[in-house]
N, CA, C and O atoms as CSV, one atom per row, in Angstrom:
chain,resi,resn,atom,element,x,y,z
A,1,UNK,N,N,-112.750,109.872,49.509
A,1,UNK,CA,C,-111.848,109.298,48.467
A,1,UNK,C,C,-112.473,109.393,47.063
A,1,UNK,O,O,-111.823,109.825,46.112
A,2,UNK,N,N,-113.685,109.001,46.960
A,2,UNK,CA,C,-114.294,109.052,45.562
A,2,UNK,C,C,-114.332,110.388,44.968
A,2,UNK,O,O,-114.204,110.511,43.750
A,3,UNK,N,N,-114.502,111.425,45.755
A,3,UNK,CA,C,-114.441,112.863,45.192
A,3,UNK,C,C,-113.071,113.101,44.692
A,3,UNK,O,O,-112.918,113.673,43.612
A,4,UNK,N,N,-112.083,112.712,45.385
A,4,UNK,CA,C,-110.671,112.953,44.820
A,4,UNK,C,C,-110.485,112.323,43.565
A,4,UNK,O,O,-109.945,112.955,42.657
A,5,UNK,N,N,-110.877,111.120,43.394
A,5,UNK,CA,C,-110.684,110.383,42.111
A,5,UNK,C,C,-111.504,111.131,41.021
A,5,UNK,O,O,-111.001,111.273,39.906
A,6,UNK,N,N,-112.676,111.588,41.277
A,6,UNK,CA,C,-113.456,112.320,40.311
A,6,UNK,C,C,-112.837,113.581,39.871
A,6,UNK,O,O,-112.860,113.928,38.690
A,7,UNK,N,N,-112.242,114.324,40.878
A,7,UNK,CA,C,-111.645,115.559,40.588
A,7,UNK,C,C,-110.325,115.440,39.757
A,7,UNK,O,O,-109.971,116.283,38.932
A,8,UNK,N,N,-109.623,114.274,40.073
A,8,UNK,CA,C,-108.419,113.945,39.286
A,8,UNK,C,C,-108.665,113.611,37.899
A,8,UNK,O,O,-107.963,114.052,36.989
A,9,UNK,N,N,-109.712,112.792,37.714
A,9,UNK,CA,C,-110.134,112.433,36.355
A,9,UNK,C,C,-110.592,113.553,35.461
A,9,UNK,O,O,-110.374,113.574,34.250
A,10,UNK,N,N,-111.239,114.482,36.128
A,10,UNK,CA,C,-111.713,115.704,35.475
A,10,UNK,C,C,-110.519,116.593,35.100
A,10,UNK,O,O,-110.468,117.136,33.996
A,11,UNK,N,N,-109.590,116.733,35.995
A,11,UNK,CA,C,-108.395,117.556,35.633
A,11,UNK,C,C,-107.656,116.857,34.506
A,11,UNK,O,O,-107.271,117.490,33.524
A,12,UNK,N,N,-107.460,115.581,34.643
A,12,UNK,CA,C,-106.644,114.873,33.492
A,12,UNK,C,C,-107.410,115.050,32.190
A,12,UNK,O,O,-106.793,115.237,31.141
A,13,UNK,N,N,-108.713,114.997,32.227
A,13,UNK,CA,C,-109.556,115.096,30.963
A,13,UNK,C,C,-109.349,116.433,30.373
A,13,UNK,O,O,-109.158,116.560,29.164
A,14,UNK,N,N,-109.382,117.519,31.255
A,14,UNK,CA,C,-109.206,118.922,30.812
A,14,UNK,C,C,-107.858,119.043,30.209
A,14,UNK,O,O,-107.785,119.612,29.120
A,15,UNK,N,N,-106.758,118.579,30.777
A,15,UNK,CA,C,-105.383,118.625,30.324
A,15,UNK,C,C,-105.321,117.929,28.974
A,15,UNK,O,O,-104.699,118.446,28.046
A,16,UNK,N,N,-105.940,116.786,28.847
A,16,UNK,CA,C,-105.891,115.965,27.609
A,16,UNK,C,C,-106.619,116.774,26.393
A,16,UNK,O,O,-106.173,116.741,25.246
A,17,UNK,N,N,-107.757,117.485,26.754
A,17,UNK,CA,C,-108.420,118.231,25.776
A,17,UNK,C,C,-107.559,119.446,25.290
A,17,UNK,O,O,-107.520,119.773,24.103
A,18,UNK,N,N,-106.853,120.113,26.306
A,18,UNK,CA,C,-105.999,121.289,25.975
A,18,UNK,C,C,-104.805,120.818,25.128
A,18,UNK,O,O,-104.393,121.528,24.210
A,19,UNK,N,N,-104.234,119.618,25.423
A,19,UNK,CA,C,-103.104,119.161,24.666
A,19,UNK,C,C,-103.547,118.824,23.183
A,19,UNK,O,O,-102.878,119.161,22.205
A,20,UNK,N,N,-104.690,118.155,23.114
A,20,UNK,CA,C,-105.166,117.852,21.766
A,20,UNK,C,C,-105.535,119.154,20.960
A,20,UNK,O,O,-105.325,119.252,19.751
A,21,UNK,N,N,-106.083,120.113,21.704
A,21,UNK,CA,C,-106.331,121.423,21.048
A,21,UNK,C,C,-105.147,122.086,20.535
A,21,UNK,O,O,-105.198,122.662,19.448
A,22,UNK,N,N,-104.029,122.052,21.263
A,22,UNK,CA,C,-102.747,122.650,20.961
A,22,UNK,C,C,-102.149,121.958,19.726
A,22,UNK,O,O,-101.652,122.621,18.816
A,23,UNK,N,N,-102.203,120.641,19.708
A,23,UNK,CA,C,-101.719,119.870,18.587
A,23,UNK,C,C,-102.556,120.209,17.363
A,23,UNK,O,O,-101.999,120.570,16.327
A,24,UNK,N,N,-103.791,120.109,17.447
A,24,UNK,CA,C,-104.717,120.516,16.276
A,24,UNK,C,C,-104.316,121.948,15.739
A,24,UNK,O,O,-104.219,122.161,14.530
A,25,UNK,N,N,-104.102,122.856,16.631
A,25,UNK,CA,C,-103.829,124.261,16.208
A,25,UNK,C,C,-102.481,124.275,15.440
A,25,UNK,O,O,-102.374,124.809,14.336
A,26,UNK,N,N,-101.505,123.688,16.051
A,26,UNK,CA,C,-100.115,123.815,15.399
A,26,UNK,C,C,-99.907,122.907,14.152
A,26,UNK,O,O,-99.050,123.201,13.319
A,27,UNK,N,N,-100.668,121.833,14.028
A,27,UNK,CA,C,-100.534,120.995,12.909
A,27,UNK,C,C,-101.483,121.305,11.758
A,27,UNK,O,O,-101.202,120.971,10.607
A,28,UNK,N,N,-102.615,121.950,12.074
A,28,UNK,CA,C,-103.602,122.094,10.967
A,28,UNK,C,C,-103.974,123.585,10.796
A,28,UNK,O,O,-103.883,124.108,9.686
A,29,UNK,N,N,-104.383,124.261,11.857
A,29,UNK,CA,C,-104.857,125.604,11.717
A,29,UNK,C,C,-103.769,126.584,11.285
A,29,UNK,O,O,-103.896,127.282,10.279
A,30,UNK,N,N,-102.694,126.614,12.078
A,30,UNK,CA,C,-101.646,127.510,11.784
A,30,UNK,C,C,-101.104,127.415,10.381
A,30,UNK,O,O,-101.103,128.411,9.658
A,31,UNK,N,N,-100.651,126.270,9.977
A,31,UNK,CA,C,-100.122,126.168,8.591
A,31,UNK,C,C,-101.158,126.542,7.482
A,31,UNK,O,O,-100.790,127.051,6.423
A,32,UNK,N,N,-102.415,126.284,7.753
A,32,UNK,CA,C,-103.407,126.659,6.725
A,32,UNK,C,C,-103.550,128.153,6.659
A,32,UNK,O,O,-103.656,128.679,5.551
A,33,UNK,N,N,-103.562,128.877,7.748
A,33,UNK,CA,C,-103.509,130.328,7.728
A,33,UNK,C,C,-102.339,130.941,7.064
A,33,UNK,O,O,-102.439,131.965,6.388
A,34,UNK,N,N,-101.198,130.290,7.267
A,34,UNK,CA,C,-99.973,130.841,6.582
A,34,UNK,C,C,-100.125,130.640,4.994
A,34,UNK,O,O,-99.778,131.519,4.206
A,35,UNK,N,N,-100.632,129.503,4.621
A,35,UNK,CA,C,-100.814,129.331,3.149
A,35,UNK,C,C,-101.808,130.349,2.576
A,35,UNK,O,O,-101.627,130.884,1.482
A,36,UNK,N,N,-102.899,130.601,3.385
A,36,UNK,CA,C,-103.904,131.594,2.882
A,36,UNK,C,C,-103.217,132.996,2.822
A,36,UNK,O,O,-103.476,133.708,1.851
A,37,UNK,N,N,-102.427,133.412,3.711
A,37,UNK,CA,C,-101.716,134.730,3.653
A,37,UNK,C,C,-100.804,134.765,2.465
A,37,UNK,O,O,-100.791,135.765,1.747
A,38,UNK,N,N,-100.047,133.738,2.216
A,38,UNK,CA,C,-99.159,133.686,1.114
A,38,UNK,C,C,-99.947,133.796,-0.236
A,38,UNK,O,O,-99.530,134.529,-1.133
A,39,UNK,N,N,-101.041,133.090,-0.361
A,39,UNK,CA,C,-101.947,133.163,-1.531
A,39,UNK,C,C,-102.447,134.465,-1.720
A,39,UNK,O,O,-102.437,134.912,-2.867
A,40,UNK,N,N,-102.903,135.185,-0.750
A,40,UNK,CA,C,-103.481,136.511,-0.804
A,40,UNK,C,C,-102.333,137.475,-1.196
A,40,UNK,O,O,-102.548,138.393,-1.987
A,41,UNK,N,N,-101.157,137.274,-0.663
A,41,UNK,CA,C,-100.038,138.191,-1.146
A,41,UNK,C,C,-99.689,137.884,-2.607
A,41,UNK,O,O,-99.321,138.803,-3.340
A,42,UNK,N,N,-99.788,136.679,-3.038
A,42,UNK,CA,C,-99.463,136.409,-4.449
A,42,UNK,C,C,-100.568,137.038,-5.327
A,42,UNK,O,O,-100.228,137.580,-6.379
A,43,UNK,N,N,-101.876,137.002,-4.964
A,43,UNK,CA,C,-102.862,137.574,-5.825
A,43,UNK,C,C,-102.772,139.111,-5.857
A,43,UNK,O,O,-103.106,139.747,-6.856
A,44,UNK,N,N,-102.307,139.693,-4.719
A,44,UNK,CA,C,-102.197,141.132,-4.712
A,44,UNK,C,C,-101.030,141.576,-5.548
A,44,UNK,O,O,-101.024,142.711,-6.027
A,45,UNK,N,N,-100.037,140.730,-5.747
A,45,UNK,CA,C,-98.751,141.091,-6.471
A,45,UNK,C,C,-98.910,140.860,-7.972
A,45,UNK,O,O,-97.971,141.184,-8.699
A,46,UNK,N,N,-100.005,140.334,-8.495
A,46,UNK,CA,C,-100.156,140.037,-9.862
A,46,UNK,C,C,-100.269,141.267,-10.669
A,46,UNK,O,O,-100.859,142.240,-10.200
A,47,UNK,N,N,-99.721,141.297,-11.908
A,47,UNK,CA,C,-99.787,142.378,-12.763
A,47,UNK,C,C,-99.799,141.910,-14.177
A,47,UNK,O,O,-99.448,140.767,-14.474
A,48,UNK,N,N,-100.203,142.792,-15.054
A,48,UNK,CA,C,-100.246,142.481,-16.526
A,48,UNK,C,C,-98.925,142.000,-16.984
A,48,UNK,O,O,-97.896,142.610,-16.694
A,49,UNK,N,N,-98.930,140.862,-17.731
A,49,UNK,CA,C,-97.669,140.340,-18.366
A,49,UNK,C,C,-97.018,139.159,-17.490
A,49,UNK,O,O,-96.064,138.509,-17.916
A,50,UNK,N,N,-97.590,138.935,-16.268
A,50,UNK,CA,C,-97.044,137.901,-15.466
A,50,UNK,C,C,-97.466,136.526,-16.058
A,50,UNK,O,O,-98.601,136.371,-16.509
A,51,UNK,N,N,-96.583,135.577,-16.051
A,51,UNK,CA,C,-96.887,134.192,-16.410
A,51,UNK,C,C,-97.347,133.447,-15.200
A,51,UNK,O,O,-96.684,133.499,-14.164
A,52,UNK,N,N,-98.502,132.724,-15.287
A,52,UNK,CA,C,-99.040,132.102,-14.130
A,52,UNK,C,C,-99.547,130.722,-14.492
A,52,UNK,O,O,-99.672,130.351,-15.659
A,53,UNK,N,N,-99.850,129.936,-13.369
A,53,UNK,CA,C,-100.442,128.606,-13.475
A,53,UNK,C,C,-101.725,128.652,-12.596
A,53,UNK,O,O,-101.762,129.186,-11.488
A,54,UNK,N,N,-102.764,128.043,-13.202
A,54,UNK,CA,C,-104.009,128.083,-12.554
A,54,UNK,C,C,-104.129,126.723,-11.748
A,54,UNK,O,O,-103.335,125.801,-11.937
A,55,UNK,N,N,-105.131,126.657,-10.872
A,55,UNK,CA,C,-105.405,125.329,-10.152
A,55,UNK,C,C,-105.681,124.213,-11.092
A,55,UNK,O,O,-105.371,123.064,-10.777
A,56,UNK,N,N,-106.218,124.472,-12.175
A,56,UNK,CA,C,-106.518,123.407,-13.198
A,56,UNK,C,C,-105.320,122.988,-14.112
A,56,UNK,O,O,-105.432,122.116,-14.974
A,57,UNK,N,N,-104.110,123.708,-13.849
A,57,UNK,CA,C,-102.942,123.406,-14.623
A,57,UNK,C,C,-102.840,124.151,-15.922
A,57,UNK,O,O,-102.092,123.744,-16.811
A,58,UNK,N,N,-103.557,125.207,-16.055
A,58,UNK,CA,C,-103.466,126.039,-17.265
A,58,UNK,C,C,-102.371,127.037,-17.119
A,58,UNK,O,O,-102.313,127.728,-16.102
A,59,UNK,N,N,-101.450,127.156,-18.137
A,59,UNK,CA,C,-100.491,128.126,-18.140
A,59,UNK,C,C,-100.816,129.190,-19.021
A,59,UNK,O,O,-101.311,128.940,-20.120
A,60,UNK,N,N,-100.563,130.475,-18.610
A,60,UNK,CA,C,-100.978,131.596,-19.384
A,60,UNK,C,C,-100.334,132.915,-18.936
A,60,UNK,O,O,-99.698,132.973,-17.884
A,61,UNK,N,N,-100.500,133.951,-19.724
A,61,UNK,CA,C,-99.929,135.218,-19.382
A,61,UNK,C,C,-101.114,136.171,-19.083
A,61,UNK,O,O,-102.079,136.207,-19.845
A,62,UNK,N,N,-101.043,136.914,-18.013
A,62,UNK,CA,C,-102.111,137.791,-17.599
A,62,UNK,C,C,-102.231,138.866,-18.637
A,62,UNK,O,O,-101.238,139.534,-18.924
A,63,UNK,N,N,-103.441,139.082,-19.245
A,63,UNK,CA,C,-103.726,140.146,-20.223
A,63,UNK,C,C,-104.450,141.325,-19.528
A,63,UNK,O,O,-104.227,142.497,-19.830
A,64,UNK,N,N,-105.349,140.929,-18.558
A,64,UNK,CA,C,-106.067,142.035,-17.908
A,64,UNK,C,C,-106.555,141.467,-16.588
A,64,UNK,O,O,-106.904,140.292,-16.473
A,65,UNK,N,N,-106.563,142.356,-15.591
A,65,UNK,CA,C,-106.913,141.999,-14.181
A,65,UNK,C,C,-108.106,142.832,-13.780
A,65,UNK,O,O,-108.135,144.049,-13.962
A,66,UNK,N,N,-109.070,142.158,-13.240
A,66,UNK,CA,C,-110.254,142.838,-12.612
A,66,UNK,C,C,-110.189,142.571,-11.082
A,66,UNK,O,O,-109.203,142.023,-10.589
A,67,UNK,N,N,-111.206,142.948,-10.374
A,67,UNK,CA,C,-111.211,142.696,-8.955
A,67,UNK,C,C,-111.301,141.155,-8.691
A,67,UNK,O,O,-110.540,140.657,-7.861
A,68,UNK,N,N,-112.138,140.443,-9.318
A,68,UNK,CA,C,-112.331,138.999,-9.078
A,68,UNK,C,C,-111.947,138.096,-10.192
A,68,UNK,O,O,-111.831,136.888,-9.984
A,69,UNK,N,N,-111.733,138.644,-11.426
A,69,UNK,CA,C,-111.345,137.811,-12.546
A,69,UNK,C,C,-109.998,138.293,-13.258
A,69,UNK,O,O,-109.518,139.417,-13.111
A,70,UNK,N,N,-109.503,137.362,-13.984
A,70,UNK,CA,C,-108.246,137.606,-14.797
A,70,UNK,C,C,-108.511,137.036,-16.124
A,70,UNK,O,O,-109.097,135.959,-16.235
A,71,UNK,N,N,-108.084,137.746,-17.182
A,71,UNK,CA,C,-108.102,137.326,-18.519
A,71,UNK,C,C,-106.699,136.799,-18.903
A,71,UNK,O,O,-105.748,137.581,-18.927
A,72,UNK,N,N,-106.561,135.577,-19.183
A,72,UNK,CA,C,-105.186,134.933,-19.545
A,72,UNK,C,C,-105.147,134.764,-20.985
A,72,UNK,O,O,-106.137,134.384,-21.609
A,73,UNK,N,N,-103.935,135.057,-21.582
A,73,UNK,CA,C,-103.723,134.844,-22.920
A,73,UNK,C,C,-102.923,133.454,-22.947
A,73,UNK,O,O,-101.911,133.302,-22.262
A,74,UNK,N,N,-103.386,132.548,-23.697
A,74,UNK,CA,C,-102.942,131.219,-23.772
A,74,UNK,C,C,-102.144,131.138,-25.087
A,74,UNK,O,O,-102.169,132.062,-25.900
A,75,UNK,N,N,-101.442,130.024,-25.272
A,75,UNK,CA,C,-100.688,129.817,-26.553
A,75,UNK,C,C,-101.736,129.865,-27.678
A,75,UNK,O,O,-102.925,129.606,-27.491
A,76,UNK,N,N,-101.207,130.213,-28.848
A,76,UNK,CA,C,-102.100,130.190,-30.087
A,76,UNK,C,C,-102.991,131.356,-30.067
A,76,UNK,O,O,-103.890,131.428,-30.906
A,77,UNK,N,N,-102.811,132.371,-29.101
A,77,UNK,CA,C,-103.642,133.508,-29.100
A,77,UNK,C,C,-105.048,133.395,-28.418
A,77,UNK,O,O,-105.803,134.367,-28.392
A,78,UNK,N,N,-105.375,132.208,-27.878
A,78,UNK,CA,C,-106.614,132.100,-27.144
A,78,UNK,C,C,-106.617,132.872,-25.922
A,78,UNK,O,O,-105.554,133.008,-25.317
A,79,UNK,N,N,-107.731,133.418,-25.466
A,79,UNK,CA,C,-107.946,134.109,-24.289
A,79,UNK,C,C,-109.058,133.452,-23.414
A,79,UNK,O,O,-110.075,133.016,-23.955
A,80,UNK,N,N,-108.874,133.379,-22.079
A,80,UNK,CA,C,-109.868,132.747,-21.284
A,80,UNK,C,C,-109.969,133.682,-20.038
A,80,UNK,O,O,-108.991,134.286,-19.596
A,81,UNK,N,N,-111.205,133.757,-19.512
A,81,UNK,CA,C,-111.441,134.546,-18.214
A,81,UNK,C,C,-111.511,133.458,-17.154
A,81,UNK,O,O,-112.205,132.452,-17.303
A,82,UNK,N,N,-110.780,133.692,-16.097
A,82,UNK,CA,C,-110.777,132.814,-14.960
A,82,UNK,C,C,-110.977,133.597,-13.635
A,82,UNK,O,O,-110.821,134.817,-13.579
A,83,UNK,N,N,-111.333,132.824,-12.558
A,83,UNK,CA,C,-111.435,133.471,-11.268
A,83,UNK,C,C,-109.945,133.753,-10.798
A,83,UNK,O,O,-109.029,132.946,-10.954
A,84,UNK,N,N,-109.828,134.912,-10.246
A,84,UNK,CA,C,-108.512,135.385,-9.792
A,84,UNK,C,C,-107.905,134.370,-8.704
A,84,UNK,O,O,-106.707,134.096,-8.625
A,85,UNK,N,N,-108.905,133.862,-7.886
A,85,UNK,CA,C,-108.493,133.052,-6.808
A,85,UNK,C,C,-107.978,131.632,-7.292
A,85,UNK,O,O,-107.402,130.897,-6.490
A,86,UNK,N,N,-108.181,131.264,-8.562
A,86,UNK,CA,C,-107.766,130.021,-9.055
A,86,UNK,C,C,-106.285,129.962,-9.447
A,86,UNK,O,O,-105.756,128.882,-9.715
A,87,UNK,N,N,-105.582,131.182,-9.484
A,87,UNK,CA,C,-104.204,131.273,-9.794
A,87,UNK,C,C,-103.438,130.726,-8.554
A,87,UNK,O,O,-103.677,131.173,-7.432
A,88,UNK,N,N,-102.533,129.774,-8.768
A,88,UNK,CA,C,-101.765,129.184,-7.719
A,88,UNK,C,C,-100.331,129.547,-7.595
A,88,UNK,O,O,-99.728,129.464,-6.525
A,89,UNK,N,N,-99.736,129.994,-8.820
A,89,UNK,CA,C,-98.352,130.412,-8.670
A,89,UNK,C,C,-97.984,131.197,-9.932
A,89,UNK,O,O,-98.654,131.142,-10.963
A,90,UNK,N,N,-96.799,131.982,-9.771
A,90,UNK,CA,C,-96.274,132.692,-10.857
A,90,UNK,C,C,-95.186,131.706,-11.416
A,90,UNK,O,O,-94.618,130.882,-10.699
A,91,UNK,N,N,-94.951,131.859,-12.726
A,91,UNK,CA,C,-93.927,131.050,-13.371
A,91,UNK,C,C,-92.838,131.886,-13.739
A,91,UNK,O,O,-93.032,132.964,-14.302
A,92,UNK,N,N,-91.618,131.426,-13.435
A,92,UNK,CA,C,-90.426,132.204,-13.795
A,92,UNK,C,C,-90.284,132.248,-15.365
A,92,UNK,O,O,-90.599,131.281,-16.058
A,93,UNK,N,N,-89.846,133.300,-15.831
A,93,UNK,CA,C,-89.843,133.431,-17.366
A,93,UNK,C,C,-88.522,132.812,-17.863
A,93,UNK,O,O,-88.266,132.788,-19.067
């Protein structure tokens, strides 16, 4: 009898770990991967003249795009170089 109880508790532990793993995957990992794909698609679609917002809340128009950086034209003619990955969204004109 003691071996049956040990086997049953081991099986229930394995089932519990699998259930928690599935919950973790569907609530945390999967949505994060989807956001990463959407952000990558956004960065690939950027072109000169697009109005964007950075993670720091800076609004600007793309003046030049390199592989890793973007030069934004801000109001009053100021220009700033930022990391391309810090762009979070395009702004509708």
